[in-house]
DRENNUDO-241469 format. One line per field, with one value per residue (C-alpha): residue number from 0; z, x negated, y. Coordinates in Angstrom, 3 decimals. Each point is the difference from the previous one (the first is absolute). Example, Ala and Ser with C-alpha at 12.3 -4.5 7.8 and 13.67 -1.06 7.14 Angstrom:
2
pos <- 0_1
w <- 7.800_-0.660
u <- -12.300_-1.370
v <- -4.500_3.440
This chain:
747
pos <- 0_1_2_3_4_5_6_7_8_9_10_11_12_13_14_15_16_17_18_19_20_21_22_23_24_25_26_27_28_29_30_31_32_33_34_35_36_37_38_39_40_41_42_43_44_45_46_47_48_49_50_51_52_53_54_55_56_57_58_59_60_61_62_63_64_65_66_67_68_69_70_71_72_73_74_75_76_77_78_79_80_81_82_83_84_85_86_87_88_89_90_91_92_93_94_95_96_97_98_99_100_101_102_103_104_105_106_107_108_109_110_111_112_113_114_115_116_117_118_119_120_121_122_123_124_125_126_127_128_129_130_131_132_133_134_135_136_137_138_139_140_141_142_143_144_145_146_147_148_149_150_151_152_153_154_155_156_157_158_159_160_161_162_163_164_165_166_167_168_169_170_171_172_173_174_175_176_177_178_179_180_181_182_183_184_185_186_187_188_189_190_191_192_193_194_195_196_197_198_199_200_201_202_203_204_205_206_207_208_209_210_211_212_213_214_215_216_217_218_219_220_221_222_223_224_225_226_227_228_229_230_231_232_233_234_235_236_237_238_239_240_241_242_243_244_245_246_247_248_249_250_251_252_253_254_255_256_257_258_259_260_261_262_263_264_265_266_267_268_269_270_271_272_273_274_275_276_277_278_279_280_281_282_283_284_285_286_287_288_289_290_291_292_293_294_295_296_297_298_299_300_301_302_303_304_305_306_307_308_309_310_311_312_313_314_315_316_317_318_319_320_321_322_323_324_325_326_327_328_329_330_331_332_333_334_335_336_337_338_339_340_341_342_343_344_345_346_347_348_349_350_351_352_353_354_355_356_357_358_359_360_361_362_363_364_365_366_367_368_369_370_371_372_373_374_375_376_377_378_379_380_381_382_383_384_385_386_387_388_389_390_391_392_393_394_395_396_397_398_399_400_401_402_403_404_405_406_407_408_409_410_411_412_413_414_415_416_417_418_419_420_421_422_423_424_425_426_427_428_429_430_431_432_433_434_435_436_437_438_439_440_441_442_443_444_445_446_447_448_449_450_451_452_453_454_455_456_457_458_459_460_461_462_463_464_465_466_467_468_469_470_471_472_473_474_475_476_477_478_479_480_481_482_483_484_485_486_487_488_489_490_491_492_493_494_495_496_497_498_499_500_501_502_503_504_505_506_507_508_509_510_511_512_513_514_515_516_517_518_519_520_521_522_523_524_525_526_527_528_529_530_531_532_533_534_535_536_537_538_539_540_541_542_543_544_545_546_547_548_549_550_551_552_553_554_555_556_557_558_559_560_561_562_563_564_565_566_567_568_569_570_571_572_573_574_575_576_577_578_579_580_581_582_583_584_585_586_587_588_589_590_591_592_593_594_595_596_597_598_599_600_601_602_603_604_605_606_607_608_609_610_611_612_613_614_615_616_617_618_619_620_621_622_623_624_625_626_627_628_629_630_631_632_633_634_635_636_637_638_639_640_641_642_643_644_645_646_647_648_649_650_651_652_653_654_655_656_657_658_659_660_661_662_663_664_665_666_667_668_669_670_671_672_673_674_675_676_677_678_679_680_681_682_683_684_685_686_687_688_689_690_691_692_693_694_695_696_697_698_699_700_701_702_703_704_705_706_707_708_709_710_711_712_713_714_715_716_717_718_719_720_721_722_723_724_725_726_727_728_729_730_731_732_733_734_735_736_737_738_739_740_741_742_743_744_745_746
w <- 10.936_0.447_2.635_-2.061_-3.108_2.117_1.572_-3.371_-1.495_2.960_-0.468_-3.700_0.487_2.651_-2.673_-2.121_2.826_0.623_1.653_0.062_-3.410_0.259_0.196_-2.817_-2.321_-1.131_-1.669_-1.525_-3.625_-1.806_-2.241_-0.449_-3.579_-1.328_-1.155_-3.565_-2.633_-1.018_-2.809_1.028_-0.163_2.811_1.088_0.441_1.943_2.219_0.752_1.175_2.075_1.683_0.890_1.493_2.024_1.427_1.121_2.057_1.371_1.379_-2.564_-0.135_3.783_0.220_-2.782_1.026_3.581_-1.092_-2.037_-3.115_-3.622_-0.863_-2.935_-1.256_-2.199_-1.156_-1.684_-1.019_-0.141_-2.235_-0.380_-1.768_2.866_3.250_-0.830_2.858_0.251_2.009_1.212_1.803_1.608_1.331_1.206_2.119_3.193_-1.163_-2.376_-0.272_-2.220_-0.945_-2.167_-1.134_-2.345_-2.995_2.237_2.546_2.597_2.099_0.082_1.476_1.796_1.482_1.731_-0.003_2.029_-0.767_3.230_0.837_3.711_-0.388_-0.211_1.797_2.052_-1.422_3.077_3.246_0.027_0.535_2.202_0.593_-2.086_2.056_-1.756_1.475_-2.137_0.274_-1.345_-2.715_-1.104_-0.109_-2.116_-2.396_-0.273_-0.775_-2.675_-1.615_0.148_-2.131_-2.751_-0.236_-3.153_-0.252_1.700_1.504_3.655_2.158_3.726_0.882_2.788_1.421_-2.348_2.869_-2.433_2.686_-0.896_2.632_-2.584_-1.834_0.688_-2.585_-0.240_-2.382_-0.942_-2.671_-2.466_0.032_-3.108_0.935_3.515_-1.128_-0.003_-3.155_-1.013_0.491_3.100_1.143_1.980_1.588_1.610_2.368_1.409_3.645_1.379_-1.456_-1.732_-3.445_-2.639_-2.103_-1.993_-1.300_-2.220_-1.493_-1.307_-3.228_-0.697_-3.227_-1.236_-3.087_1.893_-1.359_2.715_-0.378_3.150_-0.178_2.673_3.207_0.346_-0.354_-1.163_1.639_3.740_1.937_0.951_-3.654_-0.855_2.907_-1.126_-3.523_1.213_2.301_-3.015_-1.623_2.822_-0.329_3.115_0.208_3.142_-0.279_2.435_0.194_1.544_3.206_0.666_2.108_-3.072_1.979_0.160_-2.484_0.812_-1.955_-1.541_-2.508_-2.733_-2.878_-3.156_-2.345_-0.896_-1.992_0.756_0.472_0.652_0.024_-2.017_1.795_-3.018_-0.983_2.777_-2.260_1.189_-2.262_-0.319_-0.862_-1.175_-2.509_-1.150_-0.670_-1.840_-2.182_-0.921_-0.866_-2.362_-1.532_-0.451_-1.672_-2.369_-0.927_-3.335_0.777_-1.904_-1.885_1.983_-1.515_0.858_0.442_-0.946_3.568_-0.184_-0.933_3.043_2.169_-1.613_0.431_3.712_0.204_-2.433_0.743_2.385_1.930_1.753_2.954_2.381_-0.946_-0.310_3.746_0.392_2.818_1.099_1.213_-1.768_0.568_-2.719_0.385_-0.490_-2.989_-1.551_0.292_-1.408_-2.891_-0.863_-0.720_-2.478_-3.122_1.361_-1.994_1.792_0.183_-3.230_-1.986_1.110_-0.695_-3.500_-0.813_1.121_-1.777_-3.218_0.147_-1.863_1.299_3.551_-0.954_2.233_-1.849_1.429_2.123_2.220_2.819_1.562_3.719_1.589_-0.598_2.525_-0.289_1.784_-0.198_0.226_2.332_-1.455_-3.691_0.186_-2.383_0.319_-0.554_-0.597_0.921_-1.744_0.648_-2.707_0.296_-2.214_0.643_-1.304_-3.430_-0.563_-1.383_3.041_2.346_-1.814_2.106_3.157_-0.148_3.382_1.829_0.982_0.100_1.864_-0.481_-2.042_-2.609_-1.725_-2.157_1.111_-1.549_2.213_-1.879_1.143_-2.258_0.061_0.780_-2.058_-3.095_-0.010_-0.368_1.178_2.894_0.776_-0.652_1.330_-0.595_2.695_-0.684_2.912_-1.891_-3.053_-1.756_-0.232_0.013_2.889_2.131_-0.831_0.982_3.200_0.913_-0.621_2.912_1.011_-1.668_1.694_-1.244_1.439_3.339_0.145_-0.774_2.597_2.739_-0.831_0.311_3.319_1.461_-0.766_0.818_2.808_1.514_3.525_-1.023_-2.841_2.437_1.971_-3.015_-1.926_-3.087_0.771_-1.980_-0.410_-2.844_-2.470_-3.627_-0.831_3.355_2.221_3.685_2.966_3.689_3.231_1.338_3.790_1.573_-3.483_-0.259_-2.297_1.294_-3.074_1.633_-0.525_-3.740_-3.059_-3.418_-3.089_-3.777_-2.646_-3.556_-3.188_0.403_3.543_1.519_3.021_-1.230_3.417_3.606_3.128_3.453_3.012_3.085_3.743_1.928_3.377_-0.029_2.802_-1.084_2.511_-0.571_1.383_1.199_-1.733_-2.442_-0.740_-3.024_-3.360_0.562_3.409_-1.619_-2.593_2.751_1.828_-3.216_-0.722_3.517_-0.393_-3.096_-0.271_-3.022_-0.184_-2.833_-1.564_-3.234_-1.934_-3.152_-2.873_-3.151_-3.201_-3.451_-1.862_-3.421_0.397_3.071_3.185_2.994_2.927_1.261_3.464_0.701_3.184_1.373_3.050_0.338_2.484_1.858_2.302_1.871_-0.123_0.391_0.238_-2.130_0.583_0.808_0.359_2.685_2.825_-0.618_3.713_1.531_-2.970_0.639_-2.913_-0.329_-1.161_-0.910_1.107_-1.853_2.638_1.617_3.405_0.103_0.312_3.362_2.115_3.133_2.266_3.041_1.209_3.025_3.056_-1.953_1.260_-3.545_-1.611_-1.081_-1.537_-1.779_-1.467_-1.007_-1.919_-1.645_-1.236_-2.146_-1.279_2.521_1.910_-0.104_-2.137_1.292_1.884_3.409_1.423_3.079_1.895_2.971_-2.046_-0.090_-3.043_-2.330_-2.857_-2.881_1.702_0.682_-3.633_-1.260_2.173_-1.046_-3.678_-0.045_1.095_-3.077_-2.274_-0.455_0.529_1.417_1.111_1.347_0.614_-3.670_-2.478_-0.683_2.180_2.541_-2.642_-1.584_3.392_0.562_-3.526_0.741_3.359_-1.599_-2.569_2.754_2.097_2.921_0.464_-1.679_-1.466_2.756_2.622_-1.337_2.903_-0.695_3.360_2.094_2.840_-0.435_2.957_0.675_-1.025_-2.991_-1.190_0.448_-1.816_-2.963_0.032_0.214_-1.998_-3.098_0.372_-0.604_3.584_-0.640_-0.653_2.932_2.378_-0.859_1.085_3.340_2.833_-0.577_1.850_3.616_0.472_2.323_0.872_3.543_-1.238_-2.547_1.454_-1.477_-3.490_-2.251_-1.306_-3.522_1.239_2.025_-3.056_-0.847_3.572_0.297_-3.306_0.923_3.184_-1.743_-2.773_2.478_-1.292_3.377_3.491_2.246_2.754_3.287_1.244_-3.093_-1.328_-3.650_0.731_-3.267_0.085_0.846_-2.735_-1.485_-0.461_-3.230_1.538_1.383_-3.520_-1.350_2.650_-0.803_-3.737_0.648_2.111_-2.758_-2.536_2.334_0.210
u <- -12.941_1.456_2.489_0.924_0.781_1.728_2.314_0.720_0.910_2.190_1.932_0.415_1.201_2.429_1.372_0.489_1.869_2.418_-0.754_1.771_0.982_-2.390_-2.945_1.226_0.809_-3.596_0.347_3.430_0.260_3.114_1.520_-1.178_-0.778_2.171_-1.797_-1.225_1.822_-1.557_-2.430_-0.561_-3.436_-2.391_-0.444_3.767_0.235_-2.962_1.513_3.240_-1.703_-2.464_2.728_2.220_-2.873_-0.885_3.606_-0.373_-3.507_-1.717_-2.790_-0.501_-0.269_-2.571_-2.165_0.192_-0.925_-2.887_-1.214_-2.133_0.788_1.800_-0.072_3.168_0.538_3.185_-0.189_2.928_0.384_3.006_1.401_3.095_2.480_-1.649_-2.746_-2.234_-1.977_-3.219_-0.496_-3.172_-0.862_-3.539_-2.663_-3.146_1.988_2.169_2.648_3.669_0.995_3.615_1.604_3.449_2.737_1.191_2.598_-2.632_0.852_-3.098_-1.072_-3.455_-1.783_-3.481_-1.877_-3.789_-2.215_-3.651_-0.695_-3.647_0.843_2.496_-2.588_0.687_-2.864_-0.844_0.255_1.908_1.545_3.630_2.381_3.722_1.934_1.212_3.367_3.082_1.248_3.585_-0.883_-2.136_2.859_2.366_-2.486_-0.500_3.762_0.634_-2.698_1.455_3.560_-0.764_-1.389_3.012_2.118_3.766_1.400_-3.407_-0.971_-2.656_-0.385_-3.674_-1.590_-3.495_-2.204_-2.429_-2.851_-2.652_-1.636_-0.686_-0.748_3.292_3.565_1.976_3.722_1.861_3.553_2.142_1.609_3.781_2.096_3.550_-0.696_-1.139_-3.556_-2.073_-3.282_-1.774_-2.110_-0.964_-3.103_-0.878_-3.358_-0.859_-3.262_0.035_-1.468_2.480_2.759_-0.859_1.638_-2.860_1.745_3.419_0.500_2.945_-0.521_1.761_-2.651_-0.916_2.769_1.812_3.289_2.856_0.692_3.813_1.522_3.437_2.562_0.244_2.723_0.310_2.670_-1.957_-0.042_-3.205_1.226_0.475_-3.432_-1.652_1.415_-1.307_-3.411_-0.268_0.338_-3.000_-2.394_-2.379_-2.003_-2.778_-1.925_-3.722_-2.845_-0.870_-3.110_0.810_-1.163_-2.922_-1.523_-0.708_3.292_2.739_3.679_2.809_2.419_2.804_-1.296_1.910_-0.923_1.768_-1.524_3.004_1.763_3.712_2.679_3.792_1.340_2.626_2.164_0.759_-1.379_-2.376_-3.222_-2.697_-3.641_-1.714_-3.077_2.171_1.551_-3.517_-0.889_3.100_-0.967_-3.473_1.559_2.159_-3.048_-1.855_2.713_1.892_-0.643_-1.354_1.721_-2.058_-0.385_1.370_-1.335_2.260_-1.342_-0.129_-3.419_1.658_2.228_-3.047_-1.627_3.196_-0.099_-3.403_0.653_-1.062_2.395_0.346_-3.316_-0.731_-0.310_3.279_1.999_0.083_1.832_-2.197_-1.285_-3.220_-2.316_-3.590_-2.372_-1.925_3.171_1.049_-3.441_0.252_3.527_-1.130_-2.613_2.765_1.984_-1.520_-0.327_1.858_2.772_0.695_2.001_-2.515_-2.947_1.860_0.992_-3.588_-1.443_2.608_-0.801_-3.573_0.258_-3.303_1.365_2.716_2.607_3.030_3.474_-1.129_-2.004_1.694_-1.416_0.189_-1.503_-1.838_-2.079_-1.864_-3.086_-1.834_-3.728_-0.305_-3.172_0.883_3.788_0.133_3.158_-0.258_2.968_-0.104_2.533_0.693_1.724_1.083_1.497_1.016_-2.136_1.040_1.358_-3.377_-1.804_2.414_0.004_-2.661_1.088_3.711_1.130_-3.205_0.996_3.775_1.377_-3.012_-0.068_-2.611_-1.227_-2.692_-0.759_-1.695_-1.299_-0.776_-1.579_0.299_-0.289_3.523_-0.418_-1.896_1.147_-3.635_-0.481_-2.424_0.265_2.103_-0.180_2.254_0.497_1.269_-0.507_1.758_-2.198_0.790_-3.529_0.138_-2.391_1.701_3.455_-0.941_-1.554_3.271_2.114_1.302_-2.255_0.873_0.367_-3.466_-1.466_1.718_-1.425_-3.473_0.305_1.122_-2.772_-2.520_1.414_0.080_-3.691_-1.357_2.322_0.783_0.884_2.143_1.594_0.995_1.978_1.650_3.226_1.312_1.346_3.169_-0.678_-2.456_-1.207_0.773_-3.602_-1.399_0.503_0.555_-0.441_0.503_-0.929_2.698_0.401_2.660_1.553_0.325_-2.115_-2.356_-0.366_-2.717_-2.399_0.209_-1.853_0.595_-1.464_0.255_-1.274_-0.836_1.083_-2.861_1.091_-2.958_0.387_0.690_0.582_-0.014_0.958_-0.167_1.408_-0.277_-0.419_-0.635_0.200_3.761_1.939_3.421_2.825_2.310_3.517_1.785_3.175_0.842_3.256_2.029_-0.098_3.528_-0.970_-2.991_2.295_2.277_-2.976_-1.267_3.359_0.103_-3.536_0.787_2.038_2.309_1.398_1.799_-2.805_-1.393_-2.366_-2.032_1.575_-2.074_1.229_-1.391_0.758_-1.419_-2.194_-1.715_0.263_1.312_2.415_3.214_1.547_2.775_2.026_-0.420_-0.450_-3.608_-2.423_-1.843_-2.822_-0.297_-2.790_-3.684_0.369_0.155_1.837_-2.317_2.588_2.033_-1.827_0.867_-0.020_1.885_1.984_-1.268_-0.945_-3.690_-0.954_-3.242_0.277_-2.008_0.654_-3.402_1.493_1.667_-3.409_-0.413_3.004_-0.647_1.996_-2.313_-0.144_2.309_-1.844_-3.012_-1.166_-1.076_3.316_1.004_-3.418_-0.058_3.461_-0.881_-3.019_2.116_2.457_-2.832_-1.180_-2.818_-0.286_-0.636_1.693_1.676_3.074_-1.716_-2.462_-1.193_-0.458_-1.885_-2.356_-3.675_-1.014_-2.458_-1.864_2.104_3.226_-1.465_-1.009_3.407_1.691_-2.314_0.040_3.798_-0.325_-2.190_2.735_-1.306_2.023_-2.546_0.962_-3.057_2.006_0.639_-2.402_-2.831_1.682_-2.828_-2.612_2.347_0.547_-3.718_-0.495_2.604_-1.637_-3.420_1.483_1.606_-3.190_1.753_-2.743_-3.215_-0.600_-2.527_2.715_2.492_1.384_3.685_0.757_-2.227_1.656_0.269_-0.824_1.575_-3.106_-0.399_3.484_-0.617_-3.303_1.768_3.017_-1.906_-3.002_2.123_1.772_-1.010_-1.330_-2.609_-2.958_0.863_0.145_-3.601_-1.387_-1.779_-0.512_3.113_2.714_1.078_1.827_3.051_0.413_-0.881_-2.091_-2.003_-3.180_0.931_0.028_-3.046_-1.250_1.122_3.585_0.351_1.246_2.679_1.320_0.012_1.818_2.517_0.818_0.127_2.284_2.314_-0.768_-1.124_0.446_-1.307_1.650_1.436_-3.551_-1.064_-2.112_-0.280_-1.193_-1.928_-1.140_3.359_1.765_2.971_3.476_1.903_2.477_-2.819_-1.418_3.414_0.357_-3.440_0.727_3.356_-1.695_-2.562_2.771_1.798_-3.020
v <- 28.817_-3.485_1.172_3.045_-2.037_-2.620_2.558_1.570_-3.359_-0.819_3.235_-0.630_-3.546_1.140_2.280_-3.106_-1.680_2.835_3.353_3.348_1.326_2.907_-2.369_-2.208_2.907_0.262_-3.387_0.635_-1.013_1.167_-1.031_-3.590_-0.899_-2.830_-3.145_0.277_-2.010_-3.299_0.619_3.597_1.566_-0.814_3.607_0.423_-3.244_0.861_3.413_-1.603_-2.688_2.362_2.483_-2.704_-1.491_3.390_0.359_-3.180_0.411_3.138_-0.121_3.760_0.289_-2.757_1.346_3.652_-0.791_-2.191_2.955_0.219_-0.704_-3.199_-2.349_-1.649_-3.052_-1.699_-3.420_-2.184_-3.777_-0.610_-3.518_1.296_-0.469_1.141_2.518_1.120_3.227_0.166_3.574_1.082_3.333_0.257_2.363_-0.165_-0.601_-2.879_-1.193_-0.830_-2.913_-0.651_-2.657_1.097_-1.088_1.969_1.669_1.055_-2.651_-0.637_-3.646_0.478_2.824_0.176_2.793_-0.383_2.308_0.660_1.874_-0.693_0.145_-2.829_-2.782_-3.275_-1.406_-3.413_-2.161_-0.103_3.450_-0.894_1.916_0.021_2.513_2.922_0.110_-1.624_-2.903_1.173_3.433_-1.564_-2.251_2.981_1.968_-2.908_-0.572_3.670_-0.051_-3.121_1.333_3.033_-2.249_-2.315_0.010_-0.132_-3.099_-0.822_-0.188_-1.602_-0.592_-0.055_-1.969_-0.199_-2.041_-0.699_0.053_-0.098_3.313_2.618_2.696_-0.203_-1.061_-1.948_-0.565_-2.280_-0.812_-1.606_2.381_-0.272_0.541_0.977_-1.266_-3.489_-1.421_0.308_-1.667_3.335_0.671_3.500_0.991_3.337_0.674_2.862_1.223_-1.014_3.212_2.505_-2.054_1.349_-2.183_-1.338_-2.711_-0.998_-3.017_-1.881_-3.527_1.000_2.619_-1.777_-2.272_-1.146_-0.288_2.112_2.593_-0.216_-1.546_-1.670_0.972_-2.028_-2.628_-3.770_-2.459_-2.828_-0.693_-0.576_-3.505_-0.952_1.355_-1.835_-3.347_0.515_1.135_-3.029_-2.254_1.679_-0.931_-2.929_-0.918_-2.619_-1.058_0.805_0.416_3.704_1.542_1.875_3.541_-1.200_-1.650_-3.168_-1.867_-0.840_-0.492_-1.562_2.475_0.024_2.298_1.557_-1.886_2.343_3.325_1.166_3.241_-0.733_2.622_0.008_2.910_2.072_0.729_-3.612_-2.239_-1.916_-1.658_1.418_-1.014_3.278_-1.892_-1.868_3.279_1.243_-3.235_0.307_3.546_-1.230_-2.545_2.719_2.214_-2.850_-1.157_3.163_1.638_3.455_2.754_2.506_3.154_3.155_3.383_2.968_3.374_1.166_1.584_3.264_-0.248_-0.431_3.009_2.033_-0.750_1.627_2.813_3.584_1.626_-3.251_0.288_-2.279_2.912_1.663_-3.224_-0.294_3.262_1.254_-3.378_1.626_-2.389_1.043_1.156_-3.261_-2.043_2.073_-0.435_-3.792_0.027_2.229_-2.628_-2.535_2.069_-1.565_-3.544_-2.649_-1.839_-3.729_-0.169_2.041_-2.108_-3.227_1.132_0.973_-3.326_-2.132_1.824_-1.309_-3.312_-1.299_-0.052_-2.462_1.586_-1.305_-0.491_-2.970_2.359_1.898_3.135_-0.810_3.061_3.245_1.906_3.278_1.278_3.294_0.592_2.971_1.437_-0.221_0.086_-2.979_-2.104_-3.729_-2.269_-3.666_-2.199_-3.655_-2.050_-3.621_-2.683_-3.611_-2.830_-1.170_-3.488_-1.045_1.378_-1.714_-3.322_-1.667_1.798_-0.800_-1.377_0.778_3.538_-0.199_2.992_2.238_3.182_-0.952_3.127_1.409_3.549_2.983_2.773_3.178_3.252_3.018_3.769_1.189_3.170_-1.142_-3.665_-1.063_-3.588_-0.382_-3.711_-3.101_-3.517_-2.971_-2.617_-3.505_-2.340_-2.793_-0.408_-3.260_-1.330_-3.789_-0.522_2.592_-1.307_-3.532_1.277_1.630_-3.098_-2.127_-2.834_-3.292_-3.376_-0.936_3.194_-0.645_-3.525_1.256_2.750_-2.373_-2.443_2.823_1.203_-3.508_-0.423_3.456_1.166_-3.361_1.153_2.947_-1.947_-2.724_2.617_1.599_-0.338_1.834_3.448_0.645_3.731_-0.511_2.570_-0.799_-0.782_-1.116_-3.014_0.757_-2.304_0.820_-1.738_-2.310_-0.207_-2.231_-0.225_3.816_2.134_2.689_2.266_2.136_-2.928_-0.295_-1.266_1.541_-1.644_0.429_-2.417_1.009_-1.768_-2.447_-0.887_1.874_2.255_3.474_1.554_-1.122_1.888_-1.580_1.889_-2.156_0.423_-3.209_1.746_0.645_-1.702_-1.243_0.206_-2.961_0.503_-3.121_1.078_2.732_1.750_-1.067_1.735_1.322_1.387_1.688_1.562_1.286_1.508_1.548_1.603_1.442_1.355_2.038_3.150_-0.065_3.529_1.688_2.003_1.346_-2.269_0.487_-1.955_-0.726_1.646_0.667_3.204_0.786_-3.087_1.421_-2.069_1.897_-0.244_1.517_0.235_-2.525_-0.431_-3.530_-2.197_-1.171_-1.519_2.754_-1.015_3.261_2.534_-0.853_-3.773_-3.124_-3.261_-2.909_-2.760_-1.754_-1.762_-3.656_-0.783_2.949_1.301_3.534_2.248_0.856_3.474_1.675_3.583_2.647_2.675_0.493_0.725_-3.407_-1.647_1.655_-0.857_-2.013_-2.291_0.014_3.606_-0.295_1.278_1.260_3.407_0.886_-0.915_3.499_0.656_-3.374_0.604_3.568_-1.289_-2.706_2.637_1.392_-3.373_-0.391_-3.238_-3.744_-2.616_-3.113_1.204_0.126_2.526_-1.932_3.273_-1.478_-2.147_0.903_2.021_-1.691_1.615_-1.313_1.146_3.445_0.340_-1.164_2.638_2.839_-0.977_0.078_3.635_0.578_-1.316_-3.540_-3.168_-2.457_-3.493_-1.841_-3.187_-0.884_-1.592_2.427_2.597_0.190_0.787_2.538_1.634_0.449_1.282_2.694_0.736_0.471_2.393_2.081_0.001_-1.695_-2.600_-1.043_-3.436_-0.736_0.685_-2.553_-2.019_-0.853_-1.653_2.227_1.915_3.782_2.253_3.371_1.921_-2.315_0.875_3.736_-0.321_-1.634_2.318_3.272_-1.187_-0.531_3.349_3.590_0.057_-2.675_2.301_2.270_-2.973_-0.883_3.385_-0.378_2.458_2.129_-1.926_0.009_-3.294_0.352_-3.704_-1.064_-2.926_1.940_-1.470_-3.357_1.469_-0.096_3.322_-0.934_-0.504_3.222_1.908_-2.577_-0.041_3.792_0.481_-2.701_1.926_3.371_-1.278_-1.712_-3.486_-1.384_1.488_-2.758_-2.048_1.276_0.549_1.910_-2.842_-0.922_-3.565_0.018_-3.627_-1.577_-1.966_1.800_-1.428_0.410_2.423_2.163_0.229_0.993_2.711_1.445_-0.036_1.668_2.696_0.512_0.542_2.444_2.306
């Protein structure tokens, strides 16, 4: 059954990726329904969206081949500018979930299978995917290409996610050939290259979808000079990746988001733009909202003769889809719901309140449609009086979240949230600490945390209502070791937080590079391409964003900037790509090199940058290697890492607590016992009297180990030396363990 469904899905997804016209004709949808006008009835809008989605994805093929009756739901999340529809087709065998725009553009797609034969063994049951990575990339690229909009493109690359059951590919979405802030991910099943997931980072967004044309009046050199002036670097001690040492680095002090706009060459702080809009939102006089009589227009759109099924002009919507669409015909739209609620005086929804978003959901069993509305207003002058200055730049709001029946307008729930209530005690608690409070705090710390306080100095990056102190080493701060304290109005300790590690070794460079040299290195580390950025805007008193062409710092995919090494001037990155943790510099001459590198390509290996292939294998290293194959990221050499490693190992049945021996040498039979014992072959290996062991030194094996040795030979995990001996009691090397694990995964 599993193989049958798998092959069917593969065929259907190949149809989605481009096959002969005769095969694709079954999914043809013609003509495509144009997007419904804003304010149109929900059933008309759902008809248009569903038809357009089915023109992009082979929904009918997938569902018909899975067989059985299907259920269909279509819910909308409407923020006024970028509505999103969540469409779901499901039956006993699985489901297809799609998030699409009003025009039917697919932003997210997921295929879920409920095949009972598709269960994953919980434990060490990994194997290499049989598919070629090149073919998988081509399949993923073809799938992504068909979902691109006008002026959009993406070039996918291997995400190296570390999974052997699926293959992921990512890329940056290009608008008019230039980078955008939107990432794209496609995931395939490793065994048959079925596309199971597609996701764009702008799946749910308040960014206006209109993209300005490419072109710049500002040169990259001009932009780079302006961006350089926005950088602020300060030398700090920073904890190294090993968790044991700290090195001196120039770290970016500023957290602001600067860009240079292409149209006029101005250096713009996007955070300040946002803060200015917040001020405008707070101080502007909201105009009273007027309501046009557009309810009739909405009803006209769904009038008899304009049925959802016929509107598509032969769109081949299924009976299930038409039934769901029919259920939306008498649902009130955004404007109708808003008008009804504002007419209820007791709700207080006057002109100061803005309707930010509306979403709908349908109860499958009852067919009831609920509408969720979120309103917001700025704090009044009286409410802000005691808070003025404390939260400059933040969007201070009171919100009302309302749930109501979308047909009858009956209220189901309402709650108002005001995190900035002007209670005197709370207001004083939120105020900056006074000089008297600072003195009291420092006196307390000097008495109660004498040793740590003697190593500390004020840390400039203070919270408004907390005092921060960090350890000072060689006259440089080490912010990882930090004390945070808050005193109340009576100069008593209101909060205290001490994060401190006395075991850190500080590496003191004899000389460090200059601040200017650090700036130069920082500028060379960053890419500053012409790209599209999200620029804050406010329309109809609703905060949103628009795309603007600009030069901006881009750090690259899957990594973050950790500063400039103060000694060497080299940039330091933290890479989030799992495969990067397993690249080694010491594999020359190792007979297991190809196997070690193949494992690393799937996120399986040892951290630290070296593998030490000829070193003896100890228990903690064996467990780290095997646990990485289970999807964990153990690091026994950091902090509590050793205890965490053994906790993972116990959960995966690799060892028992009584067998814990981190530095103990691992023998060949011991490794096989662990490897096979935690896999689906564990129970079979324990059966006695059924195996004929092929190794020449079988006499040296205990009866309880005969099964493990025999299975290892039969599965191709171990073949013995040139004399056919297993040498079960000899200590393994790390590369021998990697080769056996590789052979296990090739079975």
